[in-house]
N, C-alpha and C positions, 0 to 999 in steps of 0.2 A: 467625585464619582463621574465617570465618562458620560458624555452626552448620549442620550438614547437608551440608557440603562434605567430600568424601573427600580426604585428603591425596594429592597427585599426580594428582588427576582433571583431565582436560582441561576447561578453561573457555573458552567462546567468547563474546565480547561483540559485539553488533551494532555498537556504536559503533566498535570497532576495525575491523570488516569494512568499514563504510561510510566510514571515514576513510582507508583504504588506497587511495592514488591508482592503484596498479596494478590495482585491481579496477574502476575507474571506466570503463565502456565509453563514456561521453560525453566523457571527458578534460576535465572541468570546464566544458564548454559544454552547458548544459541547455536552451537555447532550443527545440530540436526536441522534446525530451521533454516540455516544459511547454506547447507550442503547443496540444495538444488541450484544455487547460484555460483557454485565453485566451478569455474571453467579454467583448466590448466592452459598455459600458454602454448603447449605442444601436446599432441596426442589426446584428443578429447573423445575417444571412442566410448567411454563410459558416462558421458555427460547426458543428463536428461534432455529430451527434446523440448522445445518451447511449449508445445501443446501439453506436455506432462507437467511442466512448471505451472502453467495456467490452471490446470486441474487442481494442483495442490493449493494454489493461492485461493481459488474460489472455494475449495473444500475447507480452508481455514475459517472463512467467514461462516460457512454452514455449521462448523463445529464450535462457533463462538470464541474463536481464538483472535484476540485483538491484533491487528496488523497495521503497520505503517510502511510506506514505500517512498524512496527518494528517486526522482526522475529528473535527469538533466535535459532540458530542452529550451529552445529560445534563448540560450545564453545564461539561463538561470537554473538553480536547483529548486525543485518544488517538492512539497510533502503531500502525499496522498494517503488516505486512510480507508481501510475496509473495502478492498476491491470485491465486487459481487456481480453475479450474473443475473440478468433479468430473464426468467424462464417463461416459455409460453404457458398460458393458463388454460386449464381444462374448461372446455365449453365456451371459450372466448375466441373471437376472431383474431387472426395474426395481427401484430402491430409492429411498427418500426423498431421498437425496443427489444423484441424477442431475440434471445441468445446474444445480446450485446453485454459488455462489461461496463460497470460504472464504479466510480470511486468518489469519495469526498475529498475535495481539494482544500488542504490546509485546515485551520481551526475553524470553529464556528464564528459566524459574523452575526452579531445580535441574536445569538442562540439559534441561528439557521445554518444548515449545511449548504455548501455549494457543491452540487453534484456535476461531474463531468464524465464523458465517455472515456474509458480506459481501453486503448487500442491493443489488439492481440499482438501486434508486432513489438510492443514494449517488452515482451518476454524473450525476444531473440537475444542470444548471448554473443558476446564478442570474445574471440580467442586471441586477443591482443592485449598488451599491457596498457593499462590506463593509470596514469600517475595522479594521485590525489595529494594535495598539499597537507602537510602535518601542521597542527596548531602552532608549533614552534617556528614555522617558516612563513606564517601569515602575518603581514604588517597590520 
């Protein structure tokens, strides 16, 4: 047993959660979910604006649709889960978190989430070709 894990403590892995077909609200057909990210190399007149994509992403969380996002930065590919918006609260003074987006970075660490700010500019699309290596070409 790994150090720091209490015997008999409940352990949840996101790989198990996302691998469970019963939790897949899209039933394996992700075309509609991925459509907002489809940016053609030329002629992008019908592409959703970044603000519209952000609204859809935050709406997914509000509708209890499990989501995971890959973001390449700092020379590494990172996994983020459940992007959500911190809304101003009725009767409460404004705070630094109001209207900011947050996401969980990676899996749980000792059953604790690592929350990070998700920047709005992460929704800006590129209308250029980005080559991604296929498994067969990776050493």
